[in-house]
N, CA and C atoms as a LAMMPS dump frame, in Angstrom:
ITEM: TIMESTEP
0
ITEM: NUMBER OF ATOMS
588
ITEM: BOX BOUNDS ff ff ff
-5.0000000000000000e+02 5.0000000000000000e+02
-5.0000000000000000e+02 5.0000000000000000e+02
-5.0000000000000000e+02 5.0000000000000000e+02
ITEM: ATOMS id mol type element x y z
1 1 1 N 373.369 265.641 -54.465
2 1 2 C 371.765 265.379 -53.797
3 1 3 C 371.877 266.204 -53.108
4 2 1 N 370.124 266.403 -53.071
5 2 2 C 370.119 267.145 -51.593
6 2 3 C 369.631 266.355 -50.578
7 3 1 N 369.872 267.277 -48.921
8 3 2 C 369.599 266.107 -48.314
9 3 3 C 368.42 265.796 -47.919
10 4 1 N 367.12 266.259 -48.695
11 4 2 C 365.824 266.631 -48.662
12 4 3 C 365.102 265.761 -49.355
13 5 1 N 365.569 265.775 -50.993
14 5 2 C 365.505 264.257 -51.623
15 5 3 C 365.988 262.814 -51.146
16 6 1 N 366.908 263.125 -50.313
17 6 2 C 367.454 261.695 -49.756
18 6 3 C 366.699 261.218 -48.647
19 7 1 N 365.726 262.022 -48.055
20 7 2 C 364.669 261.931 -47.183
21 7 3 C 363.255 261.751 -47.636
22 8 1 N 362.311 262.199 -49.034
23 8 2 C 361.665 261.714 -49.948
24 8 3 C 362.537 260.163 -50.386
25 9 1 N 363.17 259.695 -50.792
26 9 2 C 363.597 259.071 -51.218
27 9 3 C 363.706 257.214 -49.727
28 10 1 N 363.96 257.496 -49.082
29 10 2 C 364.232 257.076 -47.689
30 10 3 C 362.683 257.25 -47.482
31 11 1 N 362.003 257.82 -47.581
32 11 2 C 360.659 257.802 -47.029
33 11 3 C 359.53 256.47 -48.179
34 12 1 N 360.025 256.626 -49.151
35 12 2 C 359.449 255.911 -50.413
36 12 3 C 359.577 254.37 -49.958
37 13 1 N 361.044 253.998 -49.896
38 13 2 C 361.694 252.51 -49.476
39 13 3 C 361.049 251.775 -48.199
40 14 1 N 360.262 252.259 -47.808
41 14 2 C 359.739 251.835 -46.185
42 14 3 C 359.09 251.476 -46.848
43 15 1 N 358.226 250.195 -46.241
44 15 2 C 357.646 249.75 -46.702
45 15 3 C 356.446 249.1 -45.301
46 16 1 N 355.343 249.873 -45.763
47 16 2 C 354.69 250.086 -44.266
48 16 3 C 353.589 249.058 -44.683
49 17 1 N 353.622 247.88 -45.225
50 17 2 C 352.706 246.897 -45.169
51 17 3 C 353.221 246.089 -44.427
52 18 1 N 354.751 245.709 -43.848
53 18 2 C 355.408 244.825 -42.55
54 18 3 C 354.836 245.13 -41.574
55 19 1 N 354.186 246.849 -41.467
56 19 2 C 353.581 247.195 -39.798
57 19 3 C 352.88 246.206 -39.74
58 20 1 N 352.437 245.453 -38.479
59 20 2 C 350.864 244.993 -38.645
60 20 3 C 350.86 245.869 -37.379
61 21 1 N 349.631 247.177 -37.565
62 21 2 C 349.148 248.482 -36.686
63 21 3 C 348.483 247.174 -35.659
64 22 1 N 347.781 246.418 -36.213
65 22 2 C 346.347 245.491 -35.398
66 22 3 C 344.923 246.914 -35.417
67 23 1 N 343.504 246.323 -35.162
68 23 2 C 341.902 246.641 -35.335
69 23 3 C 342.464 247.861 -35.084
70 24 1 N 342.116 249.327 -35.849
71 24 2 C 341.877 250.195 -35.779
72 24 3 C 341.164 251.081 -34.629
73 25 1 N 340.977 251.994 -33.831
74 25 2 C 340.125 251.619 -32.73
75 25 3 C 338.937 252.276 -33.194
76 26 1 N 338.068 252.545 -34.478
77 26 2 C 337.487 252.311 -34.502
78 26 3 C 336.376 250.959 -34.647
79 27 1 N 337.29 250.595 -35.013
80 27 2 C 337.289 248.679 -34.901
81 27 3 C 336.904 248.088 -33.806
82 28 1 N 337.706 248.224 -32.987
83 28 2 C 337.775 247.757 -31.389
84 28 3 C 336.557 248.339 -30.522
85 29 1 N 336.112 249.502 -31.326
86 29 2 C 334.727 250.226 -30.261
87 29 3 C 333.301 249.04 -31.165
88 30 1 N 333.328 249.131 -32.209
89 30 2 C 332.606 248.308 -33.017
90 30 3 C 332.297 246.967 -32.667
91 31 1 N 333.711 246.25 -31.916
92 31 2 C 333.889 244.928 -31.647
93 31 3 C 333.481 245.185 -30.892
94 32 1 N 333.438 246.266 -29.242
95 32 2 C 332.895 246.102 -27.572
96 32 3 C 331.681 246.089 -27.708
97 33 1 N 331.194 246.532 -28.949
98 33 2 C 329.26 247.317 -28.749
99 33 3 C 328.593 246.563 -29.404
100 34 1 N 329.237 245.486 -30.368
101 34 2 C 328.804 244.473 -31.022
102 34 3 C 328.565 243.328 -29.27
103 35 1 N 329.697 243.082 -28.637
104 35 2 C 329.284 242.183 -27.77
105 35 3 C 328.771 242.926 -26.492
106 36 1 N 328.561 244.468 -26.118
107 36 2 C 327.421 244.609 -25.87
108 36 3 C 326.224 244.672 -25.965
109 37 1 N 325.418 244.512 -26.937
110 37 2 C 324.313 244.332 -27.849
111 37 3 C 324.248 243.137 -27.535
112 38 1 N 325.088 241.958 -27.715
113 38 2 C 324.985 240.562 -27.567
114 38 3 C 324.637 240.305 -25.975
115 39 1 N 325.558 241.234 -24.9
116 39 2 C 325.274 240.955 -23.554
117 39 3 C 323.222 241.67 -22.999
118 40 1 N 323.768 242.521 -23.444
119 40 2 C 321.863 243.125 -23.406
120 40 3 C 320.713 242.123 -24.253
121 41 1 N 320.995 241.814 -24.96
122 41 2 C 320.136 240.845 -26.106
123 41 3 C 319.675 239.614 -25.026
124 42 1 N 320.824 239.102 -24.555
125 42 2 C 320.974 237.371 -23.61
126 42 3 C 320.453 238.246 -22.68
127 43 1 N 320.525 239.099 -21.492
128 43 2 C 319.605 239.403 -20.444
129 43 3 C 318.494 239.48 -20.638
130 44 1 N 318.148 239.575 -21.944
131 44 2 C 316.515 239.853 -21.901
132 44 3 C 315.354 239.158 -22.674
133 45 1 N 316.798 237.635 -22.815
134 45 2 C 315.79 236.048 -22.744
135 45 3 C 314.846 235.591 -22.043
136 46 1 N 314.441 235.174 -21.403
137 46 2 C 313.659 233.913 -20.193
138 46 3 C 314.9 233.414 -20.238
139 47 1 N 315.175 233.032 -18.704
140 47 2 C 315.879 231.978 -18.46
141 47 3 C 316.482 230.672 -18.844
142 48 1 N 314.479 229.983 -19.64
143 48 2 C 314.447 229.112 -20.545
144 48 3 C 315.243 228.91 -22.035
145 49 1 N 315.259 230.225 -22.209
146 49 2 C 315.621 230.074 -23.604
147 49 3 C 317.465 230.862 -23.03
148 50 1 N 317.814 231.166 -22.324
149 50 2 C 319.178 231.064 -22.034
150 50 3 C 319.845 230.502 -21.52
151 51 1 N 319.502 229.245 -21.14
152 51 2 C 319.401 227.647 -21.117
153 51 3 C 319.947 226.782 -21.629
154 52 1 N 319.345 227.465 -22.991
155 52 2 C 319.722 226.476 -24.247
156 52 3 C 320.894 227.396 -24.688
157 53 1 N 321.738 228.383 -24.497
158 53 2 C 323.173 228.846 -24.668
159 53 3 C 324.062 228.259 -24.354
160 54 1 N 325.469 228.265 -24.862
161 54 2 C 326.137 227.906 -24.225
162 54 3 C 327.182 228.263 -23.266
163 55 1 N 327.011 228.896 -22.134
164 55 2 C 327.322 230.552 -21.544
165 55 3 C 328.264 229.839 -20.601
166 56 1 N 329.29 230.143 -20.318
167 56 2 C 329.686 229.959 -19.167
168 56 3 C 329.561 230.057 -17.797
169 57 1 N 329.572 228.867 -16.821
170 57 2 C 328.855 229.577 -15.287
171 57 3 C 329.272 230.911 -14.752
172 58 1 N 329.843 231.539 -14.831
173 58 2 C 329.754 232.834 -13.988
174 58 3 C 329.539 233.937 -14.681
175 59 1 N 328.862 233.165 -16.237
176 59 2 C 328.129 234.173 -17.505
177 59 3 C 326.715 233.82 -16.985
178 60 1 N 326.215 232.743 -16.619
179 60 2 C 324.999 232.176 -16.157
180 60 3 C 324.274 233.07 -15.021
181 61 1 N 325.543 232.844 -14.107
182 61 2 C 325.529 233.686 -12.4
183 61 3 C 325.164 234.775 -12.961
184 62 1 N 326.173 235.46 -13.242
185 62 2 C 325.725 237.328 -13.722
186 62 3 C 324.556 237.607 -14.872
187 63 1 N 324.414 236.65 -15.26
188 63 2 C 322.497 237.359 -16.26
189 63 3 C 321.551 236.81 -15.052
190 64 1 N 321.378 235.426 -13.616
191 64 2 C 320.569 235.896 -13.396
192 64 3 C 321.018 236.791 -11.78
193 65 1 N 321.688 237.398 -11.837
194 65 2 C 321.953 238.51 -10.71
195 65 3 C 321.415 239.952 -11.555
196 66 1 N 321.091 239.99 -13.153
197 66 2 C 321.055 240.628 -13.741
198 66 3 C 319.171 240.461 -13.72
199 67 1 N 318.6 239.555 -13.911
200 67 2 C 317.498 239.273 -14.034
201 67 3 C 316.835 239.708 -12.197
202 68 1 N 317.467 240.019 -11.294
203 68 2 C 317.23 240.474 -9.821
204 68 3 C 317.274 241.744 -10.035
205 69 1 N 318.303 242.531 -10.86
206 69 2 C 318.264 244.072 -10.324
207 69 3 C 317.338 245.148 -11.123
208 70 1 N 316.494 245.419 -10.561
209 70 2 C 315.413 246.242 -11.223
210 70 3 C 315.906 247.147 -11.916
211 71 1 N 316.211 248.356 -10.879
212 71 2 C 316.902 249.647 -10.99
213 71 3 C 317.441 249.866 -11.954
214 72 1 N 317.161 250.911 -13.319
215 72 2 C 317.548 250.953 -14.29
216 72 3 C 319.264 251.381 -14.532
217 73 1 N 319.687 252.295 -13.646
218 73 2 C 321.111 252.85 -13.596
219 73 3 C 321.81 251.176 -13.491
220 74 1 N 321.199 250.828 -12.153
221 74 2 C 322.13 249.686 -12.171
222 74 3 C 321.88 248.329 -13.117
223 75 1 N 321.25 248.402 -13.534
224 75 2 C 321.387 247.142 -14.265
225 75 3 C 322.226 247.669 -15.638
226 76 1 N 322.199 249.106 -15.964
227 76 2 C 323.141 249.708 -17.276
228 76 3 C 324.343 249.683 -16.439
229 77 1 N 324.752 249.38 -15.418
230 77 2 C 326.186 249.203 -14.898
231 77 3 C 326.524 247.697 -14.652
232 78 1 N 325.417 246.717 -14.673
233 78 2 C 325.623 245.033 -14.712
234 78 3 C 326.086 245.002 -15.93
235 79 1 N 325.258 245.447 -16.838
236 79 2 C 325.342 244.996 -18.424
237 79 3 C 326.606 245.579 -18.799
238 80 1 N 327.347 246.444 -18.314
239 80 2 C 328.623 247.023 -18.448
240 80 3 C 329.526 246.093 -18.329
241 81 1 N 329.369 245.369 -16.601
242 81 2 C 330.165 244.699 -15.551
243 81 3 C 330.052 243.275 -17.268
244 82 1 N 329.032 242.322 -17.177
245 82 2 C 328.846 241.659 -18.456
246 82 3 C 329.812 241.671 -19.402
247 83 1 N 329.45 242.923 -19.95
248 83 2 C 329.981 243.653 -21.528
249 83 3 C 331.84 242.581 -21.18
250 84 1 N 331.759 243.204 -20.563
251 84 2 C 333.353 243.316 -19.593
252 84 3 C 334.113 242.191 -19.894
253 85 1 N 333.13 241.564 -18.966
254 85 2 C 333.322 240.006 -18.56
255 85 3 C 333.422 239.06 -19.954
256 86 1 N 332.49 239.401 -20.765
257 86 2 C 332.589 238.698 -22.274
258 86 3 C 333.68 239.144 -22.916
259 87 1 N 333.981 240.32 -22.883
260 87 2 C 335.168 240.672 -23.654
261 87 3 C 336.287 239.768 -23.475
262 88 1 N 336.15 238.901 -22.614
263 88 2 C 337.987 238.219 -22.153
264 88 3 C 336.895 237.217 -22.93
265 89 1 N 335.748 236.594 -23.434
266 89 2 C 335.834 234.827 -23.891
267 89 3 C 335.636 234.605 -25.142
268 90 1 N 336.278 233.691 -25.851
269 90 2 C 335.558 233.917 -27.152
270 90 3 C 334.267 233.781 -27.367
271 91 1 N 333.5 234.445 -27.982
272 91 2 C 331.665 235.079 -27.885
273 91 3 C 331.603 234.115 -29.308
274 92 1 N 331.908 233.895 -29.867
275 92 2 C 331.511 233.446 -31.318
276 92 3 C 330.502 232.19 -31.533
277 93 1 N 330.726 231.155 -30.249
278 93 2 C 329.599 229.791 -30.29
279 93 3 C 328.186 230.74 -29.368
280 94 1 N 328.861 231.526 -28.346
281 94 2 C 327.652 232.345 -28.042
282 94 3 C 326.9 232.785 -29.015
283 95 1 N 327.406 233.503 -29.851
284 95 2 C 326.645 234.227 -31.228
285 95 3 C 325.763 233.306 -31.9
286 96 1 N 327.017 231.823 -32.102
287 96 2 C 325.843 231.465 -33.181
288 96 3 C 324.422 230.548 -32.484
289 97 1 N 324.977 230.251 -31.44
290 97 2 C 323.646 229.83 -30.591
291 97 3 C 322.675 230.658 -30.846
292 98 1 N 322.721 231.887 -30.245
293 98 2 C 321.897 233.401 -30.65
294 98 3 C 321.287 233.393 -31.873
295 99 1 N 321.885 233.211 -32.569
296 99 2 C 321.447 233.501 -34.12
297 99 3 C 320.723 232.198 -34.273
298 100 1 N 320.924 231.37 -33.982
299 100 2 C 319.897 230.213 -33.937
300 100 3 C 318.254 230.519 -33.627
301 101 1 N 318.711 230.944 -32.495
302 101 2 C 317.469 231.317 -31.328
303 101 3 C 316.589 232.821 -32.222
304 102 1 N 317.553 232.837 -32.857
305 102 2 C 316.987 234.944 -34.037
306 102 3 C 316.011 234.228 -34.809
307 103 1 N 316.536 232.953 -35.726
308 103 2 C 316.387 232.798 -36.339
309 103 3 C 314.963 231.759 -36.304
310 104 1 N 314.804 230.83 -35.123
311 104 2 C 313.757 230.293 -35.187
312 104 3 C 312.803 231.309 -34.832
313 105 1 N 312.745 232.653 -33.873
314 105 2 C 311.848 233.235 -33.575
315 105 3 C 311.194 233.927 -34.9
316 106 1 N 312.082 234.128 -35.792
317 106 2 C 311.745 234.892 -37.151
318 106 3 C 310.95 233.813 -37.86
319 107 1 N 311.137 232.443 -37.58
320 107 2 C 310.02 231.426 -38.662
321 107 3 C 308.435 231.48 -37.489
322 108 1 N 309.011 231.69 -36.489
323 108 2 C 307.411 231.697 -35.099
324 108 3 C 306.913 232.302 -36.07
325 109 1 N 307.482 233.799 -36.169
326 109 2 C 306.671 234.929 -36.333
327 109 3 C 305.974 234.629 -37.508
328 110 1 N 306.657 234.682 -38.745
329 110 2 C 306.076 234.467 -39.821
330 110 3 C 305.275 233.701 -39.836
331 111 1 N 304.736 232.035 -39.075
332 111 2 C 304.108 231.017 -38.881
333 111 3 C 302.86 231.969 -38.553
334 112 1 N 303.101 232.568 -37.675
335 112 2 C 302.271 233.434 -36.416
336 112 3 C 301.035 234.518 -37.746
337 113 1 N 302.44 235.091 -38.349
338 113 2 C 301.458 235.993 -38.776
339 113 3 C 300.67 235.401 -40.109
340 114 1 N 301.127 234.379 -40.958
341 114 2 C 300.132 233.758 -41.976
342 114 3 C 299.093 232.702 -41.537
343 115 1 N 299.352 232.304 -39.584
344 115 2 C 298.099 231.758 -39.644
345 115 3 C 296.764 233.004 -39.686
346 116 1 N 297.573 234.089 -39.065
347 116 2 C 296.514 235.237 -38.757
348 116 3 C 295.915 235.966 -40.026
349 117 1 N 296.712 236.303 -40.888
350 117 2 C 295.98 235.795 -42.518
351 117 3 C 295.567 235.13 -43.435
352 118 1 N 295.33 233.73 -42.764
353 118 2 C 294.373 232.866 -43.421
354 118 3 C 293.291 232.852 -42.701
355 119 1 N 293.011 232.923 -41.194
356 119 2 C 292.321 233.086 -40.626
357 119 3 C 291.288 234.776 -40.505
358 120 1 N 292.047 235.651 -41.339
359 120 2 C 291.609 236.85 -41.921
360 120 3 C 290.398 236.755 -42.782
361 121 1 N 291.418 235.784 -44.11
362 121 2 C 290.568 235.637 -44.76
363 121 3 C 289.594 234.757 -44.818
364 122 1 N 289.528 233.594 -44.363
365 122 2 C 288.578 233.106 -43.807
366 122 3 C 286.868 233.226 -43.392
367 123 1 N 287.585 234.351 -42.54
368 123 2 C 286.424 235.302 -42.175
369 123 3 C 286.36 236.662 -43.378
370 124 1 N 286.531 236.728 -43.768
371 124 2 C 286.587 237.536 -44.796
372 124 3 C 286.369 238.826 -44.648
373 125 1 N 287.552 239.387 -43.89
374 125 2 C 288.155 240.306 -43.864
375 125 3 C 289.236 240.746 -44.115
376 126 1 N 290.224 239.742 -45.105
377 126 2 C 291.058 240.03 -45.003
378 126 3 C 291.45 240.649 -46.649
379 127 1 N 292.475 240.925 -47.146
380 127 2 C 292.309 241.259 -48.931
381 127 3 C 291.596 240.586 -49.769
382 128 1 N 291.376 239.657 -49.53
383 128 2 C 289.926 238.596 -50.368
384 128 3 C 288.91 238.462 -49.58
385 129 1 N 287.591 239.17 -49.632
386 129 2 C 286.328 239.133 -49.007
387 129 3 C 285.672 238.114 -49.028
388 130 1 N 285.926 237.274 -50.067
389 130 2 C 285.388 236.372 -50.688
390 130 3 C 285.638 234.875 -49.133
391 131 1 N 285.067 234.558 -48.725
392 131 2 C 285.163 233.561 -47.307
393 131 3 C 285.227 232.103 -48.404
394 132 1 N 284.522 232.163 -49.228
395 132 2 C 284.464 230.892 -49.83
396 132 3 C 285.691 230.266 -50.443
397 133 1 N 286.152 231.209 -51.224
398 133 2 C 287.394 230.824 -51.888
399 133 3 C 288.379 231.015 -51.39
400 134 1 N 288.408 231.527 -49.841
401 134 2 C 289.612 231.721 -48.885
402 134 3 C 289.681 230.31 -48.408
403 135 1 N 288.588 229.39 -48.443
404 135 2 C 288.11 228.524 -48.043
405 135 3 C 289.182 227.184 -48.589
406 136 1 N 288.425 227.677 -50.146
407 136 2 C 288.961 226.658 -50.688
408 136 3 C 290.464 226.953 -51.325
409 137 1 N 291.285 227.685 -51.345
410 137 2 C 292.573 227.966 -51.319
411 137 3 C 293.205 227.297 -49.768
412 138 1 N 292.481 227.405 -48.801
413 138 2 C 293.053 227.14 -47.434
414 138 3 C 292.877 226.013 -48.146
415 139 1 N 292.245 224.979 -48.618
416 139 2 C 292.244 223.309 -48.231
417 139 3 C 292.728 222.591 -49.581
418 140 1 N 293.385 223.951 -51.025
419 140 2 C 294.005 223.65 -51.548
420 140 3 C 295.615 223.049 -51.212
421 141 1 N 295.507 224.524 -50.397
422 141 2 C 297.068 224.681 -49.415
423 141 3 C 297.739 223.543 -48.638
424 142 1 N 296.267 223.466 -48.126
425 142 2 C 296.725 222.139 -46.983
426 142 3 C 295.747 220.955 -47.224
427 143 1 N 295.756 219.653 -48.533
428 143 2 C 295.06 218.623 -48.267
429 143 3 C 295.031 218.158 -47.408
430 144 1 N 295.83 218.129 -46.076
431 144 2 C 295.323 217.283 -44.972
432 144 3 C 293.876 217.723 -44.131
433 145 1 N 294.227 218.799 -44.4
434 145 2 C 292.614 219.72 -43.552
435 145 3 C 291.61 218.965 -43.284
436 146 1 N 290.653 218.959 -42.305
437 146 2 C 289.756 218.145 -42.003
438 146 3 C 288.925 218.826 -42.066
439 147 1 N 288.086 219.164 -43.402
440 147 2 C 287.072 219.967 -44.678
441 147 3 C 285.897 220.53 -43.259
442 148 1 N 285.203 219.521 -42.668
443 148 2 C 284.283 219.436 -42.268
444 148 3 C 283.921 220.16 -41.156
445 149 1 N 284.962 220.009 -39.852
446 149 2 C 285.04 220.716 -38.835
447 149 3 C 285.532 222.439 -39.681
448 150 1 N 286.17 222.681 -40.299
449 150 2 C 286.822 224.017 -40.83
450 150 3 C 285.475 224.21 -41.535
451 151 1 N 284.519 224.285 -42.403
452 151 2 C 283.718 224.886 -42.808
453 151 3 C 282.268 224.904 -42.086
454 152 1 N 282.261 224.24 -40.665
455 152 2 C 281.284 224.411 -39.974
456 152 3 C 282.04 225.556 -39.36
457 153 1 N 283.096 225.92 -38.299
458 153 2 C 283.758 226.108 -38.112
459 153 3 C 283.349 228.116 -38.819
460 154 1 N 283.712 227.999 -40.233
461 154 2 C 284.04 229.01 -40.925
462 154 3 C 282.611 229.783 -40.734
463 155 1 N 281.135 228.692 -40.876
464 155 2 C 279.686 228.968 -40.818
465 155 3 C 279.567 230.083 -39.753
466 156 1 N 279.867 228.829 -39.039
467 156 2 C 279.604 229.875 -37.131
468 156 3 C 279.989 231.266 -36.928
469 157 1 N 281.664 231.385 -37.707
470 157 2 C 282.454 232.968 -37.245
471 157 3 C 281.337 233.793 -38.402
472 158 1 N 281.286 233.088 -39.507
473 158 2 C 280.268 234.629 -40.752
474 158 3 C 279.015 234.553 -39.904
475 159 1 N 278.181 234.174 -39.264
476 159 2 C 276.949 233.894 -38.217
477 159 3 C 277.618 234.987 -37.176
478 160 1 N 278.303 234.48 -36.62
479 160 2 C 278.208 235.76 -35.354
480 160 3 C 278.775 237.103 -35.834
481 161 1 N 279.624 237.42 -37.123
482 161 2 C 280.21 238.803 -37.477
483 161 3 C 278.891 239.028 -38.022
484 162 1 N 278.077 238.284 -38.358
485 162 2 C 276.751 239.454 -38.836
486 162 3 C 275.786 239.55 -37.747
487 163 1 N 275.775 238.911 -37.112
488 163 2 C 275.003 239.366 -35.623
489 163 3 C 275.854 240.308 -35.18
490 164 1 N 277.296 240.584 -34.836
491 164 2 C 277.776 241.669 -34.289
492 164 3 C 277.569 242.854 -35.191
493 165 1 N 277.855 242.324 -36.242
494 165 2 C 277.648 244.265 -36.92
495 165 3 C 276.223 244.098 -37.336
496 166 1 N 274.94 243.277 -36.854
497 166 2 C 273.976 243.906 -36.684
498 166 3 C 273.594 244.999 -35.353
499 167 1 N 274.241 244.025 -34.36
500 167 2 C 274.326 244.821 -32.89
501 167 3 C 275.167 246.658 -32.901
502 168 1 N 276.227 246.517 -33.792
503 168 2 C 277.034 247.484 -33.579
504 168 3 C 276.141 248.7 -34.249
505 169 1 N 275.252 247.956 -35.03
506 169 2 C 274.277 249.757 -35.445
507 169 3 C 274.154 250.04 -34.525
508 170 1 N 273.235 249.341 -33.254
509 170 2 C 273.043 249.889 -32.221
510 170 3 C 273.805 250.615 -31.334
511 171 1 N 275.155 250.026 -31
512 171 2 C 276.339 249.987 -29.956
513 171 3 C 277.495 250.097 -30.565
514 172 1 N 278.104 251.163 -30.996
515 172 2 C 279.204 250.982 -31.479
516 172 3 C 280.577 250.144 -30.401
517 173 1 N 280.438 250.017 -29.316
518 173 2 C 281.435 249.744 -29.161
519 173 3 C 281.405 247.902 -29.733
520 174 1 N 281.103 247.364 -29.876
521 174 2 C 280.322 245.955 -30.426
522 174 3 C 281.435 245.797 -31.58
523 175 1 N 281.403 246.929 -32.375
524 175 2 C 282.296 246.775 -33.558
525 175 3 C 283.508 246.42 -33.735
526 176 1 N 283.898 246.942 -32.687
527 176 2 C 285.466 246.875 -32.35
528 176 3 C 286.023 245.255 -31.701
529 177 1 N 284.666 244.318 -31.511
530 177 2 C 285.101 243.145 -30.744
531 177 3 C 285.281 241.856 -32.047
532 178 1 N 285.639 241.138 -31.942
533 178 2 C 286.103 239.69 -32.453
534 178 3 C 284.799 238.671 -32.136
535 179 1 N 284.419 237.929 -33.13
536 179 2 C 283.753 236.675 -32.526
537 179 3 C 283.985 235.558 -32.067
538 180 1 N 283.347 235.501 -31.169
539 180 2 C 284.008 234.795 -30.319
540 180 3 C 284.819 233.011 -30.769
541 181 1 N 283.958 232.67 -32.102
542 181 2 C 284.744 231.047 -32.019
543 181 3 C 285.836 232.551 -33.279
544 182 1 N 286.199 232.593 -33.453
545 182 2 C 287.947 233.181 -34.041
546 182 3 C 288.99 232.567 -33.824
547 183 1 N 289.079 232.439 -32.298
548 183 2 C 289.875 232.296 -31.39
549 183 3 C 290.253 230.641 -32.006
550 184 1 N 288.247 230.167 -31.962
551 184 2 C 288.52 228.405 -32.78
552 184 3 C 289.375 228.393 -33.486
553 185 1 N 288.633 229.3 -34.354
554 185 2 C 289.228 229.234 -36.132
555 185 3 C 290.95 229.469 -35.992
556 186 1 N 291.378 230.176 -35.547
557 186 2 C 292.442 230.739 -35.385
558 186 3 C 293.418 228.95 -34.571
559 187 1 N 293.046 228.785 -33.984
560 187 2 C 293.267 227.489 -33.419
561 187 3 C 293.118 226.25 -34.022
562 188 1 N 291.88 226.29 -34.819
563 188 2 C 292.078 225.528 -35.911
564 188 3 C 293.327 225.269 -37.149
565 189 1 N 293.037 226.528 -37.398
566 189 2 C 294.414 226.636 -38.544
567 189 3 C 295.856 226.32 -38.496
568 190 1 N 296.319 226.683 -36.735
569 190 2 C 297.782 226.369 -36.334
570 190 3 C 297.512 225.504 -36.188
571 191 1 N 296.423 224.363 -35.84
572 191 2 C 296.803 223.447 -36.119
573 191 3 C 296.79 222.699 -36.824
574 192 1 N 296.781 222.862 -38.27
575 192 2 C 297.078 222.506 -39.549
576 192 3 C 298.081 222.892 -39.724
577 193 1 N 298.421 224.211 -39.853
578 193 2 C 299.284 224.46 -40.675
579 193 3 C 300.964 223.736 -39.25
580 194 1 N 300.528 223.756 -38.605
581 194 2 C 302.317 223.665 -37.607
582 194 3 C 302.028 221.656 -38.194
583 195 1 N 300.966 220.759 -38.392
584 195 2 C 301.592 219.49 -38.743
585 195 3 C 301.715 219.472 -40.005
586 196 1 N 301.495 220.347 -40.605
587 196 2 C 301.612 220.155 -42.298
588 196 3 C 303.327 220.077 -42.814
């Protein structure tokens, strides 16, 4: 047997799976970037939202310092400092709490868009131009809604829309305005939807 064959055979017998090489450099970089993005996201929260997170005292102090920094480059350096601090912590509980806040924000956004769509439908300016059908659909979806004030509000909004469209023939800037009672209609819908 030649020495070359022995070398090949020896390398075939080595068990590479036994050596734990740890995470790759790219994996470590991804994890570091994830912590940096988390630090940035926490830094963008309002102090009230941030107070709901399970942050250690030194991180809370660092975030408060970040709030005071206005210069872009200084903020960037401080984010780097906070990231370095966070990489030494177990950020899983912070990430889990942030995810709950993200979900709540997405739910609020969904509800807000739903309310806007109902308002537009009731005003006859959305996909379904028939306000009477929209009123019926809304009352079917939210049977606890107070029908009489909603009907009166809708009638008032529609009258204002007619007045604005007549005025728009003379003044093009009027066409861009919403009727004043549209805000009241939005508030009524929001109260009804959130109560349901």
